[in-house]
C-alpha positions as CSV (number, residue, x, y, z in Angstrom):
1,M,-0.2,-0.1,0.3
2,G,1.8,3.1,-1.2
3,E,1.6,6.7,0.8
4,Y,-1.2,9.2,0.5
5,D,0.0,11.5,-2.2
6,N,-1.2,14.9,-1.8
7,N,0.6,16.9,-4.5
8,I,-1.7,17.8,-7.7
9,N,0.2,16.6,-10.9
10,N,-0.4,18.0,-14.5
11,N,-2.4,15.1,-15.4
12,N,-5.2,15.5,-12.6
13,A,-5.3,19.5,-12.3
14,N,-6.7,22.2,-14.6
15,D,-5.0,25.2,-15.6
16,D,-6.0,26.9,-12.4
17,G,-4.1,24.2,-10.6
18,Q,-7.4,22.9,-9.0
19,W,-8.5,19.1,-9.5
20,K,-10.5,18.5,-12.5
21,T,-14.5,18.3,-11.9
22,A,-16.2,15.1,-12.6
23,E,-17.5,16.3,-15.9
24,E,-14.3,16.8,-17.2
25,W,-13.2,13.4,-15.9
26,R,-15.8,12.0,-17.6
27,Q,-15.4,14.0,-21.0
28,E,-11.4,12.7,-20.7
29,E,-12.5,9.0,-20.1
30,E,-15.0,9.3,-23.2
31,T,-12.2,10.5,-25.5
32,S,-9.9,7.9,-24.1
33,Q,-12.6,5.2,-24.8
34,K,-13.2,6.5,-28.4
35,K,-9.4,6.4,-29.2
36,N,-9.2,2.8,-27.9
37,R,-12.4,1.8,-29.9
38,F,-10.8,3.6,-32.9
39,F,-7.5,1.8,-32.8
40,A,-9.2,-1.7,-32.1
41,R,-11.2,-1.3,-35.2
42,R,-8.1,-0.3,-37.2
43,K,-6.4,-3.4,-35.9
44,E,-9.3,-5.5,-37.1
45,K,-9.3,-4.3,-40.4
46,R,-5.7,-4.8,-40.8
47,N,-6.1,-8.1,-39.5
48,H,-8.8,-8.7,-42.2
49,G,-6.7,-7.3,-45.1
50,G,-8.9,-3.9,-44.8
51,G,-7.2,-0.5,-44.3
52,R,-4.0,1.1,-45.2
53,S,-1.3,-0.3,-43.6
54,D,0.4,3.1,-42.9
55,G,-2.7,3.8,-40.7
56,T,-3.6,7.3,-42.2
57,R,-7.1,6.3,-43.8
58,R,-9.5,8.4,-42.5
59,G,-7.6,9.2,-39.3
60,G,-7.5,12.8,-39.7
61,A,-11.2,13.1,-40.3
62,Y,-11.9,10.9,-37.2
63,W,-9.8,12.9,-35.0
64,A,-11.5,16.2,-36.0
65,K,-14.6,14.6,-34.6
66,V,-13.5,13.5,-31.7
67,G,-11.7,16.4,-29.9
68,A,-11.6,16.3,-25.8
69,T,-14.8,17.9,-24.3
70,A,-14.3,17.2,-21.1
71,I,-28.1,12.0,10.1
72,V,-28.3,12.2,16.0
73,F,-24.6,10.7,15.3
74,G,-21.9,12.6,13.6
75,L,-20.5,12.6,10.1
76,V,-18.2,14.2,7.9
77,A,-14.7,14.6,6.8
78,G,-12.7,13.3,3.6
79,V,-9.5,11.9,2.4
80,A,-8.4,12.8,-0.9
81,F,-6.6,9.8,-2.7
82,Q,-4.4,10.5,-5.8
83,G,-2.1,8.1,-7.9
84,V,-3.3,4.7,-7.2
85,Q,-4.1,4.6,-3.7
86,Y,-6.3,1.6,-2.6
87,G,-6.1,0.5,-6.2
88,F,-7.7,3.7,-7.6
89,S,-6.2,5.7,-10.4
90,K,-6.5,9.2,-10.6
91,A,-7.5,10.5,-7.1
92,G,-9.0,7.5,-5.9
93,I,-11.1,6.8,-9.1
94,G,-11.6,3.2,-10.2
95,T,-12.1,2.1,-13.9
96,S,-15.6,0.8,-13.5
97,G,-17.5,3.9,-14.6
98,T,-18.4,7.3,-13.4
99,Q,-15.5,9.4,-12.5
100,L,-15.6,11.4,-9.3
101,A,-14.3,14.9,-8.5
102,T,-12.1,16.2,-5.7
103,T,-13.0,18.7,-3.2
104,K,-11.1,22.3,-4.1
105,T,-9.1,24.0,-1.8
106,T,-8.2,27.8,-1.0
107,S,-5.2,29.6,-0.3
108,G,-6.2,29.7,3.3
109,S,-5.2,33.7,3.4
110,S,-9.0,34.8,3.7
111,S,-10.5,32.2,5.8
112,D,-10.4,33.9,8.9
113,S,-13.3,36.0,7.4
114,S,-17.0,34.8,7.1
115,D,-16.3,34.9,3.4
116,G,-13.4,32.4,3.7
117,I,-15.1,29.9,6.0
118,S,-18.2,30.0,3.4
119,E,-15.9,29.1,0.7
120,V,-14.2,26.3,2.6
121,A,-17.7,24.9,3.5
122,E,-19.1,25.2,0.0
123,N,-15.9,23.2,-1.4
124,A,-16.3,20.7,1.2
125,M,-20.0,19.8,1.4
126,P,-20.0,17.4,-1.5
127,A,-17.5,15.2,0.3
128,I,-19.6,15.3,3.5
129,V,-22.5,12.8,4.2
130,S,-24.9,11.8,6.9
131,I,-25.2,8.2,8.2
132,T,-28.5,6.9,9.5
133,G,-28.4,3.6,11.6
134,I,-31.5,1.4,12.7
135,F,-30.4,-0.3,16.0
136,E,-32.4,-3.0,18.2
137,N,-32.9,-2.3,21.7
138,T,-33.9,-4.9,24.3
139,S,-35.5,-4.0,27.5
140,Q,-37.0,-5.9,30.6
141,G,-40.9,-5.8,30.6
142,W,-42.9,-5.3,33.8
143,F,-43.6,-9.1,34.3
144,G,-40.0,-10.2,33.5
145,Q,-40.4,-10.5,29.5
146,Q,-38.2,-9.4,27.0
147,Q,-39.0,-6.5,24.9
148,S,-37.3,-5.1,21.8
149,S,-37.6,-1.8,20.2
150,Q,-35.9,-0.2,17.2
151,T,-34.2,3.1,17.4
152,E,-32.7,5.5,14.8
153,G,-29.2,7.2,15.2
154,V,-27.7,9.6,13.1
155,G,-24.1,10.6,12.6
156,S,-21.7,11.9,9.9
157,G,-18.9,10.6,7.6
158,V,-16.5,11.8,4.8
159,I,-16.1,10.6,1.2
160,I,-12.5,9.1,1.0
161,G,-12.6,7.1,-2.5
162,K,-14.1,4.8,-5.0
163,Q,-13.2,1.2,-5.5
164,D,-14.5,-1.9,-7.3
165,G,-17.9,0.0,-7.8
166,K,-18.2,1.0,-4.4
167,L,-18.3,4.5,-2.8
168,L,-16.1,4.4,0.4
169,I,-16.7,6.6,3.5
170,V,-14.9,7.0,6.7
171,T,-16.7,7.7,10.1
172,N,-16.3,6.5,13.6
173,N,-16.9,3.1,14.9
174,H,-19.2,4.1,17.5
175,V,-21.6,5.8,14.6
176,V,-22.2,2.3,12.9
177,E,-21.5,-0.3,16.0
178,D,-24.1,-2.8,16.3
179,A,-26.2,-1.1,13.8
180,E,-29.1,-3.4,12.3
181,S,-29.1,-1.3,8.9
182,L,-27.5,1.5,7.5
183,S,-28.2,4.3,5.0
184,V,-26.0,7.4,3.6
185,G,-27.4,10.9,3.0
186,F,-25.7,13.0,0.1
187,V,-25.3,16.7,-0.6
188,D,-28.0,16.4,-3.0
189,G,-30.6,15.0,-0.6
190,E,-30.6,11.4,-1.8
191,S,-30.2,8.6,0.4
192,V,-28.9,5.0,-0.4
193,K,-28.3,2.0,1.8
194,A,-24.8,1.2,3.0
195,S,-22.9,-1.5,4.8
196,V,-19.8,-1.7,7.1
197,R,-16.7,-2.6,5.3
198,G,-14.5,-2.8,8.2
199,T,-14.1,-1.3,12.0
200,D,-11.6,-0.7,14.5
201,S,-12.9,0.0,17.8
202,D,-9.7,1.0,19.7
203,A,-9.3,3.7,17.1
204,D,-13.0,4.7,16.6
205,L,-12.9,4.5,13.1
206,A,-14.8,2.4,10.5
207,V,-15.1,2.5,6.8
208,V,-18.7,2.3,5.2
209,E,-19.3,1.5,1.5
210,V,-22.2,2.3,-0.7
211,N,-22.4,0.3,-4.2
212,L,-22.4,2.8,-7.0
213,S,-24.8,0.8,-8.9
214,D,-27.6,2.0,-6.4
215,M,-26.6,5.6,-6.5
216,K,-28.6,7.9,-9.4
217,D,-25.9,9.4,-11.9
218,S,-27.0,12.8,-10.7
219,T,-25.8,12.2,-7.4
220,Q,-22.7,10.8,-8.4
221,S,-22.2,14.0,-10.7
222,K,-22.6,16.1,-7.3
223,I,-20.4,14.3,-4.8
224,A,-16.7,14.7,-4.5
225,I,-13.6,13.1,-2.4
226,I,-12.3,15.3,0.1
227,T,-8.7,16.7,0.0
228,L,-6.4,15.5,2.5
229,G,-4.4,17.7,4.6
230,D,-1.1,16.9,7.1
231,S,-2.1,16.9,10.8
232,D,1.4,16.7,11.7
233,D,1.8,20.4,10.7
234,L,-1.0,21.6,12.8
235,K,0.0,24.6,15.3
236,T,-2.0,25.9,18.2
237,G,-4.0,28.9,17.2
238,E,-4.6,27.8,13.5
239,Q,-8.2,28.1,12.2
240,A,-10.3,25.0,12.5
241,I,-13.6,24.4,10.6
242,A,-15.9,21.5,11.5
243,I,-18.9,20.1,9.4
244,G,-21.3,17.6,10.5
245,N,-25.0,16.4,10.7
246,A,-25.4,18.1,14.2
247,L,-28.5,17.0,15.9
248,G,-29.6,15.1,12.9
249,Y,-30.9,18.5,11.2
250,G,-28.7,18.3,8.2
251,Q,-25.2,19.6,7.6
252,S,-24.1,22.6,9.5
253,V,-20.6,24.4,9.9
254,T,-18.9,25.9,13.0
255,G,-15.8,27.7,13.1
256,G,-13.0,28.1,15.7
257,Y,-9.2,27.3,16.3
258,I,-6.9,24.5,17.0
259,S,-7.0,24.6,21.1
260,A,-4.2,21.9,21.4
261,V,-2.4,19.1,19.3
262,N,-1.4,15.6,20.9
263,R,-3.8,16.1,23.6
264,E,-4.0,12.6,25.5
265,V,-7.5,12.1,26.4
266,Q,-8.5,9.0,28.7
267,M,-11.6,7.2,27.4
268,T,-13.6,4.6,29.4
269,D,-11.0,1.9,28.8
270,N,-8.1,3.4,26.5
271,T,-6.2,6.6,26.0
272,M,-6.5,8.6,22.5
273,T,-4.2,11.2,21.3
274,L,-6.3,13.6,19.7
275,I,-6.7,17.2,18.2
276,Q,-8.5,19.5,20.6
277,T,-10.5,22.7,19.1
278,D,-13.0,25.1,20.3
279,A,-15.0,24.7,17.1
280,A,-18.3,23.5,18.3
281,I,-18.6,19.5,17.9
282,N,-22.3,18.7,18.5
283,P,-24.4,15.6,18.8
284,G,-24.4,14.4,15.5
285,N,-21.0,15.6,14.5
286,S,-19.4,12.3,15.2
287,G,-17.6,11.0,12.0
288,G,-17.6,14.2,10.4
289,A,-14.9,16.3,9.2
290,L,-12.5,18.7,10.9
291,L,-10.8,20.8,8.4
292,N,-7.8,23.6,8.2
293,S,-8.5,27.1,6.5
294,K,-7.6,25.5,3.2
295,G,-10.5,23.2,3.5
296,E,-8.2,20.3,3.6
297,L,-9.4,17.3,6.1
298,I,-6.9,17.3,9.1
299,G,-9.0,15.2,11.5
300,I,-12.3,13.1,12.1
301,N,-14.6,14.5,14.8
302,T,-15.2,12.4,17.6
303,V,-15.9,13.3,21.3
304,K,-16.4,16.4,23.5
305,Y,-15.8,17.2,27.1
306,A,-19.1,17.0,29.1
307,S,-19.2,19.5,32.0
308,T,-21.4,22.4,33.1
309,D,-18.1,24.2,33.9
310,V,-16.4,23.8,30.6
311,E,-17.4,25.0,27.0
312,G,-15.7,24.5,23.7
313,M,-13.6,21.5,24.2
314,G,-14.2,19.2,21.4
315,Y,-11.6,16.7,20.1
316,A,-10.9,14.8,16.7
317,I,-8.6,12.0,15.6
318,P,-5.8,13.4,13.9
319,I,-5.9,12.4,10.0
320,N,-2.3,11.1,10.0
321,T,-3.2,8.9,12.8
322,A,-6.5,7.6,10.9
323,K,-4.8,7.0,7.5
324,P,-2.8,3.8,7.8
325,I,-5.8,2.4,9.9
326,I,-8.3,3.5,7.1
327,E,-6.1,1.7,4.5
328,Q,-5.9,-1.4,6.4
329,L,-9.8,-1.5,7.0
330,I,-10.0,-1.0,3.1
331,E,-7.8,-3.7,2.3
332,N,-9.0,-6.3,4.8
333,E,-12.7,-6.4,3.5
334,A,-15.0,-8.4,6.0
335,P,-14.9,-12.0,5.2
336,S,-17.8,-14.3,4.2
337,E,-19.3,-16.3,7.4
338,D,-17.2,-19.4,6.2
339,E,-14.1,-17.4,6.0
340,E,-14.2,-16.1,9.5
341,A,-10.8,-16.3,11.5
342,Y,-10.3,-17.9,14.9
343,L,-7.2,-17.1,17.2
344,G,-8.1,-19.2,20.4
345,I,-7.8,-17.4,23.6
346,S,-10.0,-15.9,26.2
347,G,-8.9,-12.7,28.0
348,Q,-9.5,-9.4,29.7
349,T,-9.1,-5.8,29.1
350,I,-6.3,-4.1,31.0
351,D,-6.9,-0.3,31.1
352,S,-4.7,2.4,32.7
353,S,-5.9,2.1,35.9
354,M,-5.5,-1.7,36.1
355,A,-1.9,-1.4,34.6
356,S,-1.0,1.2,36.9
357,Q,-2.4,-1.1,40.0
358,F,-0.7,-4.1,39.0
359,N,2.4,-2.7,37.3
360,M,1.7,-4.5,34.1
361,P,1.1,-3.0,30.5
362,T,-2.0,-1.8,28.8
363,G,-3.8,-4.3,26.3
364,V,-5.3,-7.6,26.5
365,Y,-4.5,-10.0,29.3
366,V,-4.5,-13.5,28.0
367,Q,-6.3,-15.8,30.6
368,Q,-6.4,-19.0,28.6
369,V,-4.9,-20.4,25.6
370,V,-7.2,-23.1,23.8
371,S,-5.2,-26.4,23.2
372,G,-4.5,-26.9,19.5
373,S,-5.5,-23.2,18.6
374,P,-3.6,-21.0,16.0
375,A,-2.5,-19.0,19.3
376,E,-0.9,-22.1,21.0
377,T,0.7,-23.2,17.5
378,A,2.4,-19.4,17.4
379,G,3.6,-19.8,20.9
380,I,1.0,-17.3,22.9
381,S,0.9,-18.2,26.7
382,A,-1.5,-17.6,29.3
383,G,-0.4,-14.5,31.4
384,D,0.9,-12.8,28.1
385,V,-0.5,-9.1,27.3
386,I,-1.1,-8.6,23.8
387,T,-0.4,-5.0,22.7
388,Q,-0.3,-5.2,19.0
389,F,-2.3,-7.2,16.4
390,N,-1.5,-7.2,12.6
391,G,0.5,-4.0,12.8
392,S,-2.2,-2.0,15.2
393,S,-1.9,-1.3,18.6
394,V,-4.5,-3.1,20.7
395,S,-6.0,-1.8,24.2
396,T,-9.3,-3.7,24.7
397,M,-10.7,-6.9,23.9
398,E,-13.3,-5.3,21.7
399,G,-10.5,-3.7,19.7
400,L,-9.0,-7.0,19.1
401,Q,-12.3,-8.6,18.2
402,S,-13.0,-5.9,15.6
403,K,-9.6,-6.2,14.1
404,M,-10.0,-9.9,13.8
405,S,-13.7,-9.6,12.3
406,N,-11.9,-8.1,9.1
407,L,-9.6,-10.9,8.4
408,K,-9.8,-14.2,6.8
409,A,-9.1,-17.5,8.0
410,G,-5.4,-18.5,6.8
411,K,-4.1,-14.9,7.0
412,K,-0.7,-14.9,8.8
413,V,-0.4,-11.9,11.3
414,K,2.2,-10.6,13.6
415,V,1.3,-10.5,17.1
416,V,3.4,-8.5,19.8
417,V,2.8,-9.7,23.3
418,Q,4.4,-8.7,26.4
419,R,5.7,-11.3,28.7
420,Q,6.9,-11.1,32.2
421,N,10.4,-12.4,33.1
422,Q,11.7,-14.2,36.1
423,Q,12.5,-10.7,37.3
424,G,8.9,-9.6,37.2
425,T,9.5,-7.0,34.4
426,Y,7.7,-7.5,30.9
427,E,9.5,-8.1,27.6
428,S,8.3,-7.7,24.2
429,R,7.9,-10.8,21.7
430,T,6.6,-10.7,18.2
431,L,5.0,-13.9,17.3
432,T,3.3,-14.9,13.7
433,V,0.0,-16.3,13.9
434,T,-1.6,-18.3,11.0
435,L,-5.4,-17.6,11.9
436,G,-7.7,-20.7,11.8
437,K,-11.4,-21.0,11.0
438,K,-14.0,-19.6,13.2
439,S,-16.0,-22.9,12.4
440,D,-13.2,-25.1,13.7
441,A,-13.3,-23.1,17.2
442,P,-14.9,-25.1,20.2
443,S,-18.4,-24.0,20.8
444,T,-18.7,-21.5,24.0
445,S,-20.3,-22.4,27.3
446,S,-23.3,-20.4,28.8
447,S,-20.8,-18.9,31.1
448,G,-18.6,-17.6,28.7
449,S,-15.7,-18.8,30.2
450,S,-14.5,-21.2,27.7
451,S,-12.2,-20.0,24.8
452,G,-14.4,-20.2,21.8
453,N,-15.7,-17.4,19.6
454,S,-17.9,-15.6,22.1
455,S,-18.0,-11.7,22.2
456,S,-17.9,-12.0,26.2
457,G,-13.9,-11.9,26.2
458,N,-13.2,-15.5,24.4
459,N,-11.1,-15.8,21.6
460,Y,-10.7,-12.4,20.6
461,G,-13.6,-11.1,22.7
462,G,-15.5,-7.9,23.2
463,S,-15.6,-7.7,26.9
464,Q,-14.3,-3.8,28.2
465,S,-13.5,-2.7,31.4
466,G,-12.4,0.7,33.3
467,S,-13.7,3.5,34.9
468,G,-16.1,6.3,33.4
469,S,-14.9,9.7,32.1
470,S,-16.3,13.1,31.5
471,Y,-16.0,12.5,27.7
472,Y,-18.9,11.5,25.4
473,Y,-19.5,10.6,21.7
474,N,-21.5,13.0,19.6
475,Y,-24.1,10.7,18.8
476,G,-27.5,9.7,20.1
477,R,-30.3,7.2,19.7
């Protein structure tokens, strides 16, 4: 997987240095297709003895005719892919049909004014979407019976590219987690059903996909891929613009400043390093875009500080932190049921509080290893603390579960464990695990204590522990 390329080259840009529009991409593609058909006909004629061998017959006349004509959760943000990112050609554009434009950017010099913010918002809106989820809630009735009901939650997302006939959108994991169904709303008001391609709960990121065949051509002509910024270059005091589906009323824009960078925020069971901003991040903004004064994506809005004594403390995942995770989620498309992977452990989340109390690393503590499992074969032992899995950090059982859910049986992954030595200190070891089939795993017991594929802490589990915090995600049901 190559690195992101944010430099506009001559093939992708207009004379004014901006990205070509969707119409210009289509016209360019049409011209290319006509040229290919023209040469194919000439070749066929030559193979059958027709046409002139020097290739000049009707060529000038032909080319004279062919000249180039060219949701309350939270969601908004974008990533510009140029070159061949994720197998795309030309700014995240595949070869299967409709071309997509990329959002324009400004110089940033005038964005401190209302006119500058308005221009940034206008340029970015085609890349921002709303995400609506339907969720099943179960409650206890008056006489002990289980009652279920459906609720709706709305959030935001950002268009990051197109691949193999699917439109790809980044959002927060907590926006789509446990949703029975999803739909995505676009800038023109149209809504289309969507599905989850991959999630990472530790990083609170998810990639959602929409079939382009389900979208109207008119909608495809109005959307765009967001342009990517560089969050490593951010400085305190720079302007920040947040866009998202606040309160589910539709896309809204708020402006402010970068209050702090590399701010460590203690969540319920892990610590995240985030961008702090005073641009209002309201319920419904989760998964939305945090932009710089040029209109480039610098962060994915995720949480705000909740207190009657504090105002204007919102947080976003830096885009440079998100990029490699997004790449992995796109590459590791969710497997079919018969391809689901199996590790073979039961474990427990070790959050920062427990780590401090017991003088051990944060991560997933391995309580038990299933005999004959892929974990045992690779050398994972009870008492190990898993801190990395397949190149990504692990801080919770739920996070390990979401990483496993994106992988197929038979895949080899690197697992980093911390193992206690005779002196009582922990040493890092990197092990290679060949994942087994989930269908081959032992069935779990009702208590959830065996090492099968239960989400209660077994195999790659989903149990969490840790104290509460004053931060909350900006979505609601």
